[in-house]
Steps between C-alpha positions, in 0.01 A plus 500: 500500500639843405502680825733772623780410738419807705293384801477828687124526448407136535347547845265772363174454312526562125343805346205381296397680181160426333471611136143537392277687263133518401566392146700219332771570247641812671837335561480387860708191444772687306523767773495239780788302342692818431472640852608170647797467270611853575520431869649156449785657308573709814552181702154498651337147531182522288206274440238545239164320572265438201170567681306544171308175571370378174729704281844439651793550259788667694719205418477595128606862579807353670590260212421194705329173396170392656575466871478156663375641831229764528250646731274209402723277698454714807122510483489118414708461821781330308746728678506663840553857405596763243872452567468142372403633147748789489687454166827640388499727192783555252572834691700528813303601819168445323270208570146410378184354643291397199130502481469307173279188470264664758198292603158641406421564870814694559339807346270503806720426796345458827571761769702240697708412191564861419605597852727192513672598171538865621667379819745282304576781255628714795697203626695439184883545513528815291545875522233585247200302370299597194138382458392521132124514544222420244291761334172616641362542856445152629529451878819307442659791315366762751612301807851444376529865397388618849734252683816624327726766640486675161205486265601615149231576248625485138295694240535599140412857375175381341143587603411139570804435709444813708133418549576153614782635733235716681269196526777298640604759761138533606471121542820478702395801715169343598648155545755647743227698672300175560805338648558800738133495598514127583823541698358792702158335536308802361320349209159626619620863528662505155214323333264753649714776360531335156119485485504872493656471155175357374316811617757721326675641810836325437659524159865416559722310749597836635134574585484152664793574720356832603169342581654225712700758701178692566311193617774368715821705509704223668409233251503733205848623578623137554370394157633818333845445643512140366373602161749778470770237521376366164726677258534314172766583234436581141709415188397632155633246246555543125488881520555650148471874549618753752147567627475135613746586773236733644230235499630327807484822695147574387384149605668538834327839557161347404548216741593747777181701438266197467645235731697720747809281434846582388589314177876522451630544148784259461582587142435489130633237266547607140367287206800302373483256202775295662243375749328297230830378363600369837169328549517324167858396597387371840759723679434777759547849358757584769701205395477545113499881497646622821551858370166543328252774596274239660792377721596859593147585602461185708828554682392860566182368672701253703738770619199715602324221686807351667736784590656311788566200275666722235713657763611160635576384142727805449669435827575137404628604160732762654631244754564246229712749307718586803 
C-alpha cells in the first residue's frame, strides 16, 4: 500500500472531504481525484472513497483495473471493515476504496449501515479522505456530505447546474436541521415553526431561525449556533470566461441572504481540453499534464484550503535541501 513514511499524524483523525453536487457530469470525480493527488504529492496519506453507489468509476480515473475488493464486500460482511478493502493505487501516498459492483440495495443504506461506514471512514489510517458522492440529493449523499469535515459543492457555470446546486444546498440544510432537532429533542417546536411557512409567515431559513429565537430564545440560539457551523465550500468547474470567476461570489452571497450560512469560495477551475485527453488515456490530469491550467487551479485550491499542510510541505522541502 502506498502510504507515507511520515507517521506524525497517525494518532489524529483524518480530515474528511465530501465532494458533491446537485447535478451529474459537473466533474466531481475529476476534481476529487485531483485534490487527493495534489495532497498525496506533498507527502500526505490520502484515500479516495468511491461513494457514488451505483455509478462508481474512480478506479478508471486512476488507471486501475476493476478492483477485486469493493464496498460490496463490506456490506455483504465478507470483510470486517473499510481498511480490509483499502487498495493501493499506482500513485504514492494514494489509496482507493472502490464502490464498483455495488448491490442494488446499497443505494439505500440503512441508518445503521451508514453510521457504521462513517465511523470507519474516520478511523482509516490517513491524513485526508475524499468521498466522491453520487449526483442528486438522496439521504445517502446528504448524510455523507454533512458528516464530512469539509463539504465541497462542484458546479459548472450553466443555469441547470446552478439551479441544482441551490436545490442541493437547500436539501442539505434541512437534512442537517432535522438532525440538530433530533439531537436537541425539539422536533415539536421546529415543526410548529415550519408550519408557519404554509401560512406564508416564513419564507426562508433566515425567517425560520428568527421565528425559533422568538418562540424560545434558548432553543433558537442553540439551533442557530449549530446551523452556523455548516459552511460548505464551492468550486466552479470548467469556467470559460472571466465573469465565471464572479459566479461563485454571487452564489455565496445568495446563500448568505437566503440560508444565513457562509458558503466559502474555494476557487475556480478553468476549462481545459487536457482533462478529456487524460480521461481517455485513463490517467489523472495531474499525472499526465502536471503544468496544465487545470492542475494549476486545483493546486491553488489545495493551497487555499490547507495552508498548514502547504507550510509543512515547504518546511520539509527546505530541510531536505540542507
